[in-house]
N, C-alpha and C positions, 0 to 999 in steps of 0.2 A: 504494500500500500504506500509506504514511504517512497519507494522507487518510482511508482506510478505518479505520485504527486510531484516529485522532483522532475520527472520527464515532462509532465504537463506544463510546469512552469517554464522549463527550458524550451519547449516547442514554441511558446509565445515570445521567447527572447529572440533578439536579432542575431545571436551567436549560433554558430553551427556546433553541434555536439558530436564527438566521435566516441562510439562504444566499441571496446575491444575486449577480446577474451584472452586473459593471460593467467596462467597457473590455475585454470578452472574458475576464475573469478571475473566478473564484469567490472571494468573500470571506466570512469568517466573523466575525460580530460577536458577541462573548461578553459577557454581563453581568459586572461585577466585584463583588467583595464590598463592600458599602456600610459606611460608618462613618468613613471617612477621606477628606478632600477631596484633590484633586490638588495636588501640590507645585509644579508648573511648567506653563506654558502648553503645552509640547510634549506633555504627557500628555493634553490635552483630546481628542486624536484617539481615545482609548480610551473616551470618554463614550458610554454605551449609551442611557441614559434622560435626556432633555433637556426642560427647560421653557423656552419663549420667552415672556417677558412683554412685551407691547406697551403702552407708556404712551399716555395720551390724546394727547400732542403728536405721537406717531408715527402714529397712525391717523386723526387729525383734520385737516381742512383749516385753512388759515390763518384763515378767517373763523369757525371753530368751529362751522359748520353743515355737516354732511356729512363724508364720509370722504375721505382722500387715497388714491384708488383705485390710482394708479400705485405708490406705496410699498407698499401692502397686497399688490398683485399680486406684486411682487418678493420680499416676505417669504414669501408663500405658496409661491412657486417654490422658495425655499431650504429651507423646512421640508419640502416634498414630496421634494426631492432627498435630504435626510438620512433621511427616512422610508423611501425606496426603497433606501437603503444598508443597511437592517436595523436602524436605530435606532428607539427609541420616543419619539415627539415629542408634546409637549403644549403648548397655547397658552393663556396667560392674557391676555385681551384687554380693553381699554377700547373705547369707541366707541359704545356703545348710546345714551348721552345725546346725543351729537352727531348721530347718525343720526336719532334721534327728534325732535330739535329741528328738523332740516331738514324732516321729514315734517309735523310739527305746524304749523310756520310756513306751509308751503305750503297745508295744509288751512284754516288760519285766514284767510289772505289770500283764498283762493278763496271761502270762506263769506262774508266781508265784502263782496267785490265783487258777489256775487249779491244780497245783502240791499240794498246801496246802489243797485244797478241797479233793483230793484223799487220802491224808495221815491223814486226821482228821476224826475220827469217827463221830463227831457231826457237821462236815462241818463248824466249827468255824475257821475263818481265823485269823492268827496271824498278828502282825504288820509287814508290808512289807516295806523294804527299797530298794531304787533304787541305784544300784552301780554307781560309777563315770563312765561316758561314755567317751571313747576316741574320740577325735575330728575327726580323720581320718575316723573312723567307722561311726560317725554321718554324715560326709560329703558324704560318699559313699551311705548311706541310704537315704539322703535327696535330692541329686542332681536331681534325676529323677522326684520326686514330685514337686520340685521347677520349673523345666522346663515345666512340665505338666500344672502348674498353669499359668505361663507366656503365654503358647500357648493358653490356654482357654481364658485368658483375651484379648489378642491381636486379637483372632479370632472374638471377638465382633465388631471389627473395620475393619474387612476384611483384616487383616495384618498377614502375615506369619512370623514366627520366626525360628531361627536356633541356636543350642547350640554349643559353642566352649569352650573346657577346655584346659588350657595352664599351662605350668610350665616355669621356668627360661630357660630351655634348648631350648624351642621353639623360644626364641628370640636370644639366644647366638649361637646356631647352624645355620650356614648360610643357609643350605638346608631347615631346618624346618622353619626358618624365612621366606624364600621366599614362601614356601608352605602356611604358615599362611596368608601372605600378599595376595597371589593369591586367596585363599578361601574367605577372607573377601571382596575383591573387586568384586568377582563374586556374592556374596550374595547381596551386595549393588546394583549391576547392575540389579539384578532381583527384587529389591524393597522389600527385606527381611531384617528384623531387626535382626542382630546378637546379641546374648546374651552371654557374655563372663564371665568366672569365672576361678579362679585358681583351678587347679585340687587338691583340698585339701585331696583327698583320698591317693595320692601318693607323694605330695610335701614334701620335707624335711623341718625341722624347719629352720627359717631364721638365717643366719649367720651375725653377726654384721660386719659392715664396709667391706662388700664383693663386693661393686660396682666396676665394671671394669672401666678403664680409659674412661671417657666420656659416659659411658653407665650405666643406673640405673638398679639395680637388682630387680627382681620381688619378693619382700618380703611380699607384701600385695596387696590389691586391689587398693590402692592409687598409688603405683608404677606401677602396671599393667596398670591402666588407663592412666597414664602419658606416659609409654612406647608405649602403643597401639596408643595413640593420635599422637605421633611423627611419629611412623612407618606408620600410615595411612594418614598422612598429614591432620589431623583434624583441623577444624577452631576453635572449641570451646569445652572445657572440663568443664562440670558442675559436681562438686563433692558435693554430698549432704551428710550432717552429722546431728548430733543432736545439733549443735550450730549455731548461726546466721551467723557466719563467723569467721574471724580471729580477735582476740582482742590483744591489746598491752600488756595485762597481763591476767592471767587466768580468764575466765568468772565467774562472781559471786563475785569477789573480789572488794573491794572499788576502785572507779575511773577507773575500766576497761572500755576501750572505743573500740567500734567496728571500725575496720579500713575499710574505704570505698574503697580505692585504695591502693594496696601494690606494692611497687617497689623493684626490686632485691637488691638494696643497703640498704634496711630497716631492714635486718634480725637482726642486733644487737640491735634494739629497742624493740624486742619482748621477753617477758618472758612467757614460755610455762608452761601449767599446766599438769595434768595427762590425760591419754587417756580415751576414753569413757568406759562405763561399759562393752561393748562387742567389739569384733574386736581386731586386734593385731597392729593397726596403732596408731594414735594419731595426734594431730594438727601439731606437728613438722614434722612428716612423710608426712602429707598432704602438708605442705608448701614446703618441699624439692621436692616432686613429682611435685607440681605446678610450681615451678621455673624451674625444668628440662624441663617440657613440654613447658613453656613459651620461654625458650631458643631455643627450637626446632621449634618455630613459631606458637604454639597453644595458644590461649587465654584461661584463666582459671578463673572460679568463684567458690568459696567455699561458700555454703549457707546451710540454715536449711531445711531439708526435713521431719522434724517430727512435726513442729508447726501446729496444726490443723487450725489456722487462715490463713495460707499461703500455706499449702501443695497442695491444689487443683489447684494452679496456679503459683507455684514458678518457674517451668521450663519455662513455656511460658512467665512469667514476665521477666525472665532473657534474653530470646531471643528477647523480645521486647525492651530491653535496659533499663528497669526500675532499680532503685537503690535497688538491692537485694544482700545481702551477700557481700563478699570481692572480688573485681575485681583486678586481677593481670595484671599489665601493665608495659611495658618497657619504655614507654614514660611519663616522669614526666613533668607536665605542668609548665610553667614559673611562674605563679602566685599562690596565695594560694588557697586551696580548699574552697568550700562554708562553710564547718564547721569551718575552720580557720577564714574565713571572719566574720562569726557570732561571734566567740569568740573575735576577734579584735573589732568589733562594740560594743559588750556588755561592754568590758573593757573601751573603750573610751567614751561610752555613759554614764557610771557612772560619769566620770569626767565632761562631758557636763552638766549633771543634777546638779552637785555641783557648777557650775559657777553662778555668780551673774546674775540676770535677765537682767541687763544692758549689760553684756558681751554677753549673748545670742542674745540680740537685735542688738548689734554691728555686730555679725556674719551675721544676716539676712540682715541688711542694706548693708553690704559689698557684699553679694550675689546679692542684687538688683542693686548695682552700676555695678557689673561685667556683669550683663545681658545687660545693655545698652552700656557699654564700649566695650564689646567683641561681639556686635551683628553681625558684619560682619562674624566673625569666626563661630558663631552659625548658621547663615543663609546659609553660604557656606556648612557646614556639612549637614544641612537640605536639601539643593538642591541635594546633592549626594543621600540621602535616597529617595527623591521624584523621581529622575530620575530612580533609580534602581527599585523602586516599580512600576513605570509606564511601564518600559521596560519589567519586568517580568509579569505584568498584573495579579498578584495574589490577589490584594486588590480591594475591591469594592470602588465605588466613595465616599461613606460616610467615609470609613476608610482613603482614600487618603486625604479627607478634614481634618480629625483629625490629620493626620501626618504633615500637612503643618504648618510652622511657618511664621510669618511676623514681620515687625518692630512694627506694632500696637499691636500684641499679646505680644511681649517682653516688650513693654512699659507698657501694662496693668499688666503684671506679676510683673514688678518692683514696680508699684504703690501698688498692693496688698501686696507685701512683706513688703514694708515700713509701711503699715497700721498694718500688723501683728506684726512687730517689736515693735510698740508702744503698742499694746494691750497685748503683751506677758510679759510686765513688772511685771504683778501681776498674775503669772500662777503657776509655780512649787513652792511648799512650802507655798502656800496660806492657811491661817487658815480658815477653814469653820465654825468651832464651838469650843467653849471652855466651859468646865464644871468643876465646883468644886465638885469632888466626895465626898470629906470630907475635913476637915481642913488639909491644907498643902499637899493635894493630888489633882492635877489638870490634866485634860484630854483634849487633843486637837485632832481634826481631821484635817489633812492637805492634800493638793493635792500633788501627786507624779507621776512620769512617769510610764507608763505601763511596759516598759522594752525594748524588742527587737521587732520591727515591721517589717513585711515583706509586701511590697506593690508590687503587680504584675499588670502591666499595659500594654495595647496594644496601639500601633499607636501614642498615644498622648504624645510627648516628653515634652510638657509644664507641664505635670503632675509632672515631676521630680523635678524642683525647687519649685513648690508649696508644694509637700509632704515633701521635704527636709526641707523647712522653718518651716513647722508645727512640724516636728520632733525636730528641733533645739529649737524652742520656748517651746516645752513641755518636753525637756530633754530626749527624747527617742532615743535609737540606732535604725538604720534603714538599712534594706536590700532592695535594689531595683532590680526588675527583669523586664526589659523592653522587648518589642517585638524586634525581630531581624530586622524588617522592619525600625526601627528608631535607629539602632545601632550607626551610626556616630553622630547623634544629641545627643543621650543619653550620649555618651562618653565625648563630649566636655562640656555638662551641668554638668556632674558629676565632671569633672576636676575643673570647676569653683566653684562648691559647696565645694569640698575639699580645694580649695585655700582659700575660705572664712572661713572655719572651722579652718584652720591652724593658723589664727591670735591669737587663744587662745589654740593652741596645741591639738586639738581634731579632726584632719582630718580623723581618722579611724572610727569615729562614724557613718558615712554614707558610705555604701559599695554598689557598683554596681556589681551584679552577672553577669559576662561576660563569665563564663564557660558554658559548654553545659549541664547545669542542666535542667532536665525536671521539669515542674511545680509540677507534682505529687510527685516527689522526694523531692522538697523543702517543700511540705506540710507534709512530714513525720518527719521533724525535731522538733517534739513536745517538746523535752527537751531543745531546744535552742531558739525557737521563741515563743513569747507570744501572738501575734495577727496578723492575716493575713487580709489585705485590698485589695481586687481585684478591679481594674479599667479597665473595658473593656466590651466585649460583654456579653450577658446573658449566652451564652454557656460557656465562660471562667469562669464566676462566679459560675455556676452550677457545673462545673468540680472541681473547688477549694473547694466548699462546700462539695462535695462527698469525695474528697481526704483528706481533713483536718479533720480527725476524732478526733484528739487529740488537735487541736488548734482552738480557737474561730475565726470566720470569720465575719468581719464587712462589710456590703455592701448590695446590692440589686441584685437579679438575673435578673430582668427585669424592664423596665421603661414603663409600659403600662399606660399612662396618659390620663385622660378623660377631655373633656370640655362639660359641660351640658348647653345648651341654653334653658332657661326657657321661659314659655309663656309670662312673663312680662319683657323680655329682651329688652334693648335699641337696636335699629337697628344698630346704629353706633358701639356700643361695640360688638354686635354679629358678625359684619363684620370684626372684627380684626382677621386676620389669623396668627398673630405673633407666636402663640403657635405651629403651624405646620411648617411655612415656614421660620422662622428666622434662624434655624439651625436644619434641620430635623434629622441629625445623632445623636443629643444629647439625653441623656436618659430622659431629662425633656420636650421633644417635645410631642405634642399631638398625640395620635395614634387612639383614638376613639372620634367622635363627637356625642354626644347625643342630640337629638332635641325633644322638646315637641311636641306632636301630633297636638296641636292646630295651630302650625306654618306651617304645611304642606299646600302646595298650596296657600301660602301667598307670598307677595312681599319679605318679610324678608328671607324666605326659598329660593326663586328663586335667590336672590342676593348672598346668601351664596354659593350656588352651582356654580353660574357664577364666583364668585371671586376665588373659589378653582380651577376651570378649567383654569382661566386666569393665575394662579400661577403654572399651569401644575401639579396639585396634582391629582394622580390617586385615584379614589374613589371606595371603595368596599362597597357593601350594606349588612347591617345586615338582618337577616331573616324577621323581622317585616317591616323594610323599604322597602325591596324587594317586600313584599306582597302588598304594596300600589301602586306600579308602574307597568305599562304595559311593558315598555322597561326600565329595570333597569341596573345599572352597574353590574359587576360580583359579585355574592353573595360570601360573605366572607367565607373562610374555617373554620376559628375559630375566635371567638370574643376576644380571649386572644392572640393577635398578636402584637409584637413590630416590626414595619416596618423599622424604622431607615432611612427613605427616604421620598421623596415626594409622600407618599401614606397614606391613612387613611381610617378608617371604619366609616360609618354613620349608626346610629341606632335610632329608634323612641321609645320614652317612653311616658307613659300617665301622669306622675306626677313627682314631685321632689323626692318623696319617692321611686318611681320605678327607678329613676336615681341612687339614693343611693344604692339600692339593686343590680342594674346592676354593679356598681363600685365595690362593695364588692365581687361579684361573679367572675367578669372577670378582675378586676384590679390587680395591683401589690403593692398597698399601697405606691406608690411613690408620685405623685402629681396629684391632681384633682381640677377642677375649675368649678364654677357656674357663669353664666352670667345672671343677673336679676336686676331689679330695685325694687323688693319687698324685703325690709329689713328683714321681718319676715322669708320669704322663705330662704333667704341667710343665716341667722343665724342658722336655723335648719340644713341646708346643712353643714355649717362649723362645727357644733357640732356632727352631726351624721356620717359623712364620716371619717372612721378610716384609714387615710393615714398619711404619715410623713409630707406632706405639703398639705394644703387645702386653696384655694384662692377664692376671690370674685371679679369679674370684673377685673381680672389681668391675664396676660399671665403666662402660666405654666413654661415658660423659666426663671422666676424669682427664681426658686428653685435652688439656687447656693450659695455657701459659700461666694464668693466675693460680690455678689449682696446683700447678707444678712448682709454684713459688717464684716464678719469673717476674711477678708484678703485673705484667701485661704481655700481650703477644701481638705480632703483626699478622699472624695466621699460622696455619699448619702446613708444613712442607712435606711432600711425599717424594721429593727429589733424593737422589743418592749421592749428591755432591753438595758441598757447603753445608748449610743448616738443614736439619731434618727433624720432623715432629713439630711441636709448638715452638715458634721462632720468637725468642725474646731479644734481649740486648746483645747477647753473644752472636746471634745470627745476623746482626746488622753491622758487624765489624769485619774488616779484612786486616791484612798485615802489610808492613813494609820493612825493609832491611836498612839499618843505619850502620855505616862503617866509619870508624874513627881511626885515622892514621897520622903519620908524620912525614908525608911525602913519599910513601911507599909506591913502587911500581911493580908490575907483573914481572918485569925483567929481573928484579931482585931475587925472584924465586925460581928462575930457570936453572938448568944444570950448571951454568957458569956463574950463577948469581951467588950472593953472599948470605942469603937468608933461606930458611926452611920453614915450611908450614908446621904449625903445632896442633891447631884445631882442638884446643882444650876448653871444655865447658867450665864456666866460672859462675859463681852465685848470682842469682837474679836479685837486684836491689828492690827494696820495698818502696812503694809509692809509684807514681806515674811518670811518664815521659815529660808531662807538662811541668 
């Protein structure tokens, strides 16, 4: 009914609506009122009419003769995909000169070889040289072949194309301009992709500074694309070149930085380099054209269309709002960019690391005091988030539970932070070992911060002060990216954290990313961030692990925890359902209950089932368990499932060894438990299970940094290098080596040298490197 109502309204509108089927869902792509460009990348998904400008370096081979067919094919595929989504796509292309040059060279060489063969008695060919080819002739010879190639490629996607060649006059002459506009609109109406190029066969050479008042001249395909975009009220212009985007200085020079977002007032901060090896434009011409289009209401992105790692998805990535290339925007955000925040955090983090341990402890204690003093402000902010989440209904009950704060939670946080403040006194700068390498040459290995941490967390705002305190104790700079469902709570907690940091002048060391940065974009800051720690659902962690190809990720993707009830289990201990029911949304809650076969049809088994049902736990049967029952619960779809709720799987095993094998096959190396009174069986289980936490007769819910006495944790790691299990202060430190000598050289220790290596361990001094 809602869809029919919407369709009824749209039919009355003057706008055309395109319905398409994608992933078995009907989508409606509506045009938007033109006149104002998009303010943020995430809005680019709304772009209806798009121009893709292909520079000469994108479509041309490295030898400048002929086209880069592989790149061109992937670009056509992306344009076709967007066209089939109901968008209106146009292409402004170079390449006619290069294609024509290839054809003419071939014809000239063939002609020369025939003539020389006729004039040579022995048919011996002399060295043949190809004359310099005039660009207009190349364009005339190559344009038809270029269009035939586009037509053939788009035909594979059942899309028709049309060729339009233009010159400056087609825009400056009012009648020609109206005709061009009408033609393009008609082509778009018929779902045809217009392919536009300057008519290089007849176009005069560009005249410098020939722009009319308020009108950009068509000097190259950059200016053509900009003029076309404004003329056709285009939402987005994508200009593909052979560089990643706009840099503040020529690419390849020292300290050249890619500009993520460029604003009209930033022109003076740019130093331009030379233009590309082909084409007649250059970055300065691109920026001028981009700013002209932006002023006309079209959003612009300049990006790389030649990099083989991204060519196959650069256009679709841009339209999806991903952080690709340089985005031109008229709206400058009030706060710093995430790159600037990272630089600020790194700078202040180095000062934080140089503080005395007592000073870092004072900051943490101050934060603990603020959590209790300002608890009403915190809880009020949390109530706003809870009300909004409940009203929108977008969060599951487990996530609602994680979002909620209480006085008890804040008190526990404060206690944990005070414990951490005490334990952090001997952290940064701690000497791990000392070695006398030779006389008067001493070596120390000391603990140091990792650098800049990025912690991405969902729903749980109590994560913010915990992680912040650990970063402070370990001297690390910190970027925090919380879920928008907890934005009010995160904001007040971050303000309190910065208030505590300010007592020693390092408030910038911890930054809350409040801009509309996508997680995937943050994971690409590999030159600025040293470690990513995800705190959230298994889906979030997996997405981060896929996206962060250049940055180490510390965490676990799933919390599939097992409890194995052995044949020698105590009935009282076996009946403890704390592992499942204490907090089922936690990653350390039991998800699979393994029961020894000998316990089936015994009072112990019956009581376990009855107790789970009393606690309203939904039971899923594993394949073997289901085979023992006439009327069984629903058979589990997968033995590798994290329910995160009052649900669990029950499976039957024949022995402790079979339980271990099951855990290794279906577990996630998080936390696994054995319930038994047989000490030998228990010890074998503890030694054989390769998980971060392995318990005997204890709830899996003990797998927590606070409960382990770490004060707080940044998460649980299931990795097998660096930190493992609950990661506290120690897991956020690395080491460096300090050598103190008196002008020693390696040559002193050669066979002809006067010195010998001693490598003697010497006592480690008390206190820190600081």
